[in-house]
C-alpha positions as CSV (number, residue, x, y, z in Angstrom):
1,M,117.3,99.5,113.1
2,T,117.9,102.9,111.4
3,I,115.4,105.5,112.4
4,R,113.9,107.1,109.3
5,G,114.9,110.8,108.7
6,R,112.7,113.8,108.5
7,F,111.8,115.6,105.3
8,L,111.7,119.5,105.5
9,T,110.8,121.8,102.6
10,F,110.9,125.5,102.0
11,E,108.3,127.2,99.8
12,G,107.2,130.7,98.7
13,V,106.9,133.0,95.7
14,D,110.0,134.3,94.0
15,G,111.4,137.1,96.1
16,A,110.0,135.8,99.4
17,G,113.5,135.2,100.7
18,K,113.3,131.5,101.5
19,S,116.5,130.5,99.9
20,T,118.6,132.6,102.2
21,H,117.5,130.4,105.1
22,V,117.8,126.9,103.6
23,Q,121.5,126.3,104.4
24,W,121.1,128.1,107.8
25,V,118.5,125.5,108.9
26,A,120.7,122.7,107.6
27,D,123.6,124.0,109.6
28,E,121.4,124.2,112.7
29,L,120.4,120.5,112.3
30,Q,124.1,119.5,111.7
31,R,125.1,121.3,114.9
32,A,122.5,119.1,116.6
33,G,124.5,116.1,115.4
34,L,122.3,115.1,112.4
35,T,123.3,114.1,109.0
36,V,121.6,116.5,106.6
37,R,121.1,116.4,102.8
38,V,120.4,119.8,101.2
39,T,118.7,119.7,97.8
40,R,116.4,121.6,95.5
41,E,113.7,121.5,92.9
42,P,113.7,121.8,90.1
43,G,117.0,120.0,90.3
44,G,118.6,117.7,92.8
45,T,120.0,115.1,90.3
46,A,122.0,115.3,87.1
47,L,118.8,114.9,85.1
48,G,116.9,117.3,87.3
49,E,119.5,120.0,86.8
50,K,119.2,119.7,83.1
51,L,115.4,119.8,83.3
52,R,115.7,122.9,85.6
53,D,117.6,124.8,82.9
54,L,114.9,123.9,80.4
55,V,112.0,124.8,82.6
56,L,113.5,128.1,83.8
57,H,114.8,129.3,80.4
58,E,113.1,127.6,77.5
59,A,109.7,128.6,76.1
60,M,107.2,125.7,76.4
61,G,103.5,124.9,76.9
62,L,102.0,124.5,80.3
63,D,101.4,120.7,80.0
64,A,105.1,120.2,79.0
65,E,106.3,122.4,81.8
66,T,104.2,120.5,84.4
67,L,105.2,117.1,83.1
68,L,108.9,118.1,83.2
69,M,108.5,119.2,86.8
70,F,107.2,115.8,87.8
71,A,109.7,113.9,85.7
72,G,112.5,115.6,87.6
73,R,110.7,115.0,90.9
74,C,110.3,111.3,90.2
75,E,114.1,110.9,89.8
76,H,114.8,113.2,92.7
77,L,112.7,110.9,94.9
78,R,114.2,107.8,93.6
79,Q,117.9,108.9,93.6
80,V,118.1,111.3,96.5
81,I,115.2,111.9,98.9
82,E,114.0,108.4,99.6
83,P,117.5,106.8,100.0
84,A,118.6,109.7,102.3
85,L,115.5,109.3,104.5
86,A,116.0,105.5,104.7
87,R,119.6,106.1,105.9
88,G,118.2,108.2,108.7
89,E,119.3,111.6,107.2
90,W,117.2,114.7,107.4
91,V,116.4,116.1,103.9
92,V,116.2,119.9,103.5
93,C,114.7,120.7,100.1
94,D,114.2,124.1,98.5
95,R,110.7,123.6,96.9
96,Y,108.8,120.4,96.4
97,T,105.3,119.4,95.2
98,D,103.6,122.4,96.9
99,A,105.4,124.6,94.4
100,T,103.8,122.8,91.5
101,Y,100.3,123.3,93.0
102,A,101.2,127.0,93.5
103,Y,103.0,127.9,90.3
104,Q,101.5,125.6,87.7
105,G,98.2,124.8,89.4
106,G,97.6,128.4,90.6
107,G,99.9,130.8,88.8
108,R,99.4,129.3,85.4
109,A,95.8,128.3,86.2
110,L,96.2,124.6,85.4
111,G,94.2,123.7,88.5
112,A,94.9,121.6,91.6
113,E,93.0,118.6,90.2
114,R,95.4,118.0,87.3
115,V,98.4,118.5,89.5
116,A,97.0,115.9,91.9
117,V,96.7,113.3,89.1
118,L,100.4,113.6,88.3
119,E,101.3,113.5,92.0
120,S,99.4,110.2,92.2
121,W,101.9,108.7,89.8
122,M,104.7,109.2,92.3
123,R,104.4,108.5,96.1
124,P,101.7,110.9,97.2
125,A,101.9,109.4,100.7
126,L,105.4,110.8,101.0
127,Q,104.8,114.3,102.2
128,P,107.2,116.6,104.0
129,D,107.2,116.4,107.8
130,R,107.4,120.2,107.9
131,T,107.0,122.8,105.2
132,W,107.9,126.5,105.8
133,L,106.0,128.8,103.5
134,F,107.8,132.1,103.3
135,D,105.3,134.9,102.7
136,V,105.6,138.6,101.9
137,P,103.3,141.1,100.3
138,L,103.7,140.9,96.5
139,E,105.1,144.4,96.3
140,V,108.0,143.4,98.6
141,A,108.7,140.3,96.6
142,R,108.7,142.3,93.3
143,A,111.0,144.9,94.8
144,R,113.5,142.1,95.8
145,L,113.4,140.6,92.4
146,A,114.2,143.9,90.8
147,D,117.6,143.8,92.6
148,A,118.3,140.2,91.7
149,R,120.2,138.6,88.8
150,E,118.9,138.3,85.3
151,P,115.3,137.0,85.9
152,D,114.2,133.6,84.7
153,R,110.9,133.0,82.8
154,F,108.9,132.7,86.0
155,E,110.5,135.8,87.6
156,R,109.5,137.8,84.5
157,E,105.8,137.0,85.0
158,G,103.4,139.9,86.1
159,A,101.7,140.7,89.3
160,E,98.5,138.7,88.6
161,F,100.6,135.5,88.1
162,F,102.3,135.9,91.4
163,Q,99.0,136.8,93.2
164,R,97.5,133.5,91.9
165,T,100.6,131.7,93.0
166,R,100.5,133.2,96.4
167,D,96.8,132.5,96.7
168,A,97.4,128.8,95.8
169,Y,100.2,128.6,98.4
170,H,97.8,129.9,101.1
171,A,95.1,127.4,100.0
172,R,97.7,124.6,100.5
173,A,98.5,126.0,104.0
174,R,94.8,126.0,104.9
175,Q,94.4,122.4,103.6
176,Y,97.5,121.2,105.5
177,P,97.8,123.4,108.7
178,D,99.6,120.7,110.7
179,R,102.4,120.5,108.0
180,I,102.7,124.0,106.5
181,R,103.8,126.9,108.7
182,I,103.6,130.4,107.3
183,I,106.7,132.5,107.9
184,D,106.3,136.3,107.6
185,S,109.5,136.9,105.8
186,S,109.0,140.7,105.5
187,R,110.5,140.9,108.9
188,P,114.3,141.3,109.5
189,K,116.4,138.2,108.8
190,D,117.4,137.7,112.5
191,V,113.7,137.8,113.6
192,V,112.8,135.2,110.9
193,R,115.7,133.0,112.0
194,E,114.7,133.2,115.7
195,Q,111.3,131.8,114.7
196,L,112.9,129.1,112.6
197,R,115.2,128.2,115.5
198,G,112.2,127.6,117.7
199,E,110.6,125.5,114.9
200,V,113.8,123.4,114.5
201,R,114.1,122.8,118.3
202,A,110.5,121.6,118.3
203,L,111.2,119.2,115.5
204,L,114.3,117.9,117.3
205,G,112.4,117.4,120.5
206,G,109.8,115.4,118.6
207,A,112.6,113.2,117.1
208,A,114.2,112.4,120.4
């Protein structure tokens, strides 16, 4: 019988530096002999990538934005995440539902309760086995974004938006302390990766 894979997610405000570590963790898992599927949200499927472009670049109301996030997520679960886990693969995902609680629920002040209603339409029991929340002071995140590519509509938001988003992420971490591990990503990259290496080894030991 195939052993079900593990589901790992990376979270954090824009500029926290999480995306630089996604492929690195996937490579660590592959070196351990695992089959790994790397994916992202918004995105992950042909439909999801089209919705990503809309959400990141087209003006829209908050309800439409949130519904599009979950529409893409439903297809992502159906087409990519659940089949990969069933095959015994480990799924490494850049953002998942915690991001909607943080960005739409917190940053845009929709509220966690309304996000939870939409989550209940999917498979709320399917939560990541581990979530790494990359966290930096907002001034550090903003400075990193200033050196980035042309910003999308989220990255153009002001400091108050990102403070609400960060606060919502921390609320999720307090709610799910066994799943969500906070990574201080203001530290040098090699120090962050040493912590991640220890986390990955612990997960691999638990999967043995």
